N, C-alpha and C positions, 0 to 999 in steps of 0.2 A: 504494500500500499504505499503510495507516494501521497505527500501532502506539501499543497501552497501555503505556507503560513510564515509568520515572522516569529511569533511566541505563542505559548500555550497558558491557558487560564482555565481553573476550574471554578463551576458555581456550586449554588446549592443543591440543584438537581443532580451535579455530578456526585456530591456526597451521598445523597439518598441513592441513588444508583449503586454506590459502591456498597452501601448497607444490604440493599435488596441482593446483590450478587453474593453476599456473605451467607445468604441463607440457602445456598445450593451446595450440596455435598455428594461426594463420590460414594456409592455403595455397590461394591464389586464393579460390574460393568454398566449397572443402572445409574441413572442421575435423579436425585430427589430434590425438589424445590419447594420453597414457601409458596403458596397459592398466588402470591402477589406478583411474582415474576415467572413467566412462561419458562419450563425446563429446558426448552430448547436454545436459550440464550447461552446456557454454559456449556453446551454439546461440542460447539464447533472445532476450537484448536485443540482440545483433548482427543476428541475420538474421530475427528475427520468426518469424510464424506458418508461413511456407512452410518455414523451416528445421525447426521442430518436426514438420510434416507429414511432412519427407522423411526426418527420423529416427524415425518412427513414434511421436512423442508428439504425436498428436492429442487435444486435450480432448473431453468429452463432448459431442455437439450442442447440448443446452441449454446447458452452458457458454461453449460458442464463440459463440451467440446473444446470451448475456448480455453477453459481453465485448464482441463489437461494438455493442451497444445503449449499453454505458457509455460506448465510446469515440465513437460518433456521438451521444450525449445523446438519443437517439430515444425511443419509445413504450416499447421493452421495457427502459429502463434503470432501475434500481433500486438503493437504498442497501442496503448489507449488512443482513441481519435484516428487510428489508420485505417478504420474499416469504413462502410460506405455510410453508416449513421453514428453520429457521435451522441451517446445516450448519457443525458445528464440528470442526475437525481437531485431532488431538493426536499429539505424536510419541514419547510414552513410556508405560509401561503405567500407572505412578502417576496420570499425568495423565487418563488414560482413565477409571479408577475414580473420580477426584474428580469429572471433569466429568459422567460419568453419574449420580453420585448428586446432583449440584446439580440437573439438568433433570429427573432421576427419571422419572416416567411423565407429564410434562407433553406436551401434544400441540405439535406443530410445532417440533421439535429432534430433529436429528441428530448423533450423536457419531462421528466416523469415524477411526480409527486409520489413520496413513500408511505406519509399517512394517509388514512381517509379522510374526505375533508370536514366531516361532521365532527372529528373529534380534536378537540384543544390539544394541543402538544403537552401542557400540564397535566391532563388527565389521561395520557395514552398509555397503553399497556402493549409491548411487542406481540406482532401475531405471524404466524408461519408464513400466510400470504404476502404480507409486507417483507420480510425477509427474502423472498423470492423475488421480490422488484429489486433487490440488491445486486444480485448474482452476477447480471450482465452489464452493470453500470461501467461508463469510462469515466465518469467524474461524478463528484457528489457535492453539493454546497450544504454547508453546515453552518449553525449558528457558533458551537464550538466552545461557548462560555457559560454554560448552565443550561440552556433552554432544550436541548436537543441531545444530551449525554447519553440517552438510552440508544442513540443509533450505532453506537461503536461497537458495543456487543453484537447488536444485530449483523453489522459489516462483516465481524468475524464470524458469525455463525453462517452467513451467506456463502463463505469460501472465495470471496472474490479478493485477491491479493494485488490488483493491478490497478484498482482504482485510484484516481488521483482526488484527493480530498482538497476542496476550496474552501479557505477559513476567511471570509471577508472581513469579519471582525478584527483581524491580526492589526489592522491599521487604525481602526476606530477608537477614539477617545471614550472612554468608559466612566461611567458615574456608580455610586453605590447604591445598593438597595435600600429603602426607606428603613426597614427594619434587619438588623444584623450587619454584618460586615462585608458579604459576597458583593459579589459585581452584579449590577442590574442589567440583565441580559436582553432586554427588550430593545437593543439599539436600532431596530428596525422600524420602530414607530417613530420615525422622525425623517423630515424631507433631507436635511443635509446628510445623514448617515445613509440614506436611500441611494442618493446620488454618488457618494463616494465608494459605496459598495456595489453599486451598479458597474461602475468602473474597475472596480477590482476583480469582479466576476467576469467582465469582458476580457480582460487582459489575460486571466486563467485559460479561458476558452480558446482565446487566439491562439495562446502558445500550445495548444492541442491541436488546432487548425490553422495554421499560418497563412494558407491561402485565402482563408474567410476573413483575415483580421480586419481589413480595411472595410468590408461590409459592417461587420461586428461594431466596429467603433463607431461607424455612421449611426447605426441603429442605437447604441447606447447614448451617443451625443443628443439624438431626437429625443430619447425618453428622459433624458435629465432636463432637457430645457422644458418639457413638459411639467415635470416635477417642481421645476424652479418657479414656473410661472405660477402653479398654485400657491406655492409659499409666498411669493413676492405679493400676490393680490391680497392674501390674507393678512400678511405683515403689515400691508398699508392700513387695514382697517384695525387690526388690534393694537395699532400704535395709539389709537384713541381710548384703548380699553381703561375705564374707571376702576374695574376690579382685576387687581395684579396677584392676589394671593387665593389658593383654592384648597380644597381637600379633594383627593381621588380615592374612589373604592379599590382600584388596582395600583400595582406598583408599576404598571407598564406604561406610564405616559410621562415620566420624568423628562425624556430627552425631546419629545414633542413640544412641552410647555417650556422648558429651559430655551429652546432657539426662537421662541417668541418673546422672552424676556419675562415669563410668568414663573411663579414660586408655587411649590407643592409644600403648603404647610404641614401637610399629614397625610397617612394612608391609611384606610379602613382595615383593609384585611391584613392580619398577622403574616400571613404567606399566601401565595398564590393559591386560590380555590379553599381557602380556609374561612370558615364563617367566624366573625368576632364573638369572643365571649361576652357575657353581660357586664363585665369589669371593662373589657376592653373597649365596648360600645359606651359605656359610661364614661370612660376617659376622654373618647372622641367627641361627645357631647360637649364635656367641660372645655376641650380644647377650642372647639367651633365658638362656643360663647366668649372666652377668654380673648380669644384673637379675632373676634368679630369676622369670622369668615362667612360669607354669603353664597357661595357656590360650591357644589358637590358634584364632581365629575364622575357617574357611575359606568357601569355597563350590563347588557342585557341580562347575563345570567346571576346578578346579585339579587339575593332576598328581597323582594319588595316591601315585606313586612319591616324588615330593619331600615330599610330607606323611610318608610313612613314613621318610624320612631325619630330618625333624624330630622325630618321635616318638623313633625310635631314638637320635639324639644327645643329646636333652634332657630325654625322659620327658613331654613337654607332652601334654596332652589337647588334641584337635582336635574341633571342633563345626562344624557346618555352618549356615549363615545365608544368607538369599537378599538379593540387591539388587533384586529385582523387574524384573528385565531382558528377561525372556521368557516365552513361552507365551501361553495365550488371553488376550484381553482380555475382563476382566469387570468388572463394576459391585464385586463382591465380593473381588476378587483383593489389592488394597491392605491392606484389615482382615485377611483370612486369613493373608497372607504375614508380615506385620507381627505379628500374634498369635503365628504359628509362632517369629518372631524371638525374641520377648521371653520365650516359653516357653522357648528354647534357652539364653537368655542366663540365666536364673533356674536352669536345671538345671546349667549351666556354673559360674557364680559363688556359687549358693548351695547349692542339694542336694548336687551332688557332692562340694564340699569338706567339708560336714557328715559325710556317710558316710564319707570318708576319714580325718577326725580322730578321733585315738584317745581312748578313753573316759576321762571322768574319774574320779579317784581311783585 
């Protein structure tokens, strides 16, 4: 496995994955695992292809032939990207949108999402059918800083040893999570980071397909221009924001709010997907009152009854924004959802406060 990277960091999800893997033990030639993690993740490197077949994780025939050819160095061997189609896997929805826009309509490229669209990466449990998707990849775009650490044992289980791992976060400045000291892995919820990482992915793909490099660069530039335009229009309106400090339900919006000069005063969830306890909710109510925070940005999956408590106790206005984590994989998903995000931010921080302000004179 080759990797295009500058440095490696581990996030909270990586630590959790390590704990889960510790629940796997050898018993004779069988593998026994805790129910939280499928047995097949621990099979690969220890027992090889036979174990994968026994676990029902057989790679596609073409991938199996390729892997055998690679190992033998025979006539079927090829370096990643030297065949008719370059197969690029992605772990998250934003990476799919960025990569699809980079390759555009160019022939000889396939962009393949590894996770089912309806499952948030924070709730994902590896499945045999998803491991099979990794077996014949030429390249794989990963978050690599805690958001998709589950992918690495899956990749080992697939038997794919020639895949090029593309880590666009290696050159991205990172902030800390609101709770604890781990890196905030949601770098993808940001226009600035999206542009920078789009170019990083483009350069990595171009290194695998040099003949397509000029076209890939043109596509990346066109996509980056569209993202910059959305950001510029939003920034012009948010410059008039009368509300500049907010609370968010989810810790994923720090990068987005930061690039518009907005401050996150607090995060409701103690960790991704965890419902706050009664004591944590009380502390948040006290913060909202003490700091006179008037706006909370939530997400669709947060329990509405808890939002009702925050509204009832503090009078905050609650708005829903997206961290682009589920739904259909489409080339325009990132643009559309980020446009809705900034439209919501403008409504919450500029338009609504103006309507509520008493008339002058």
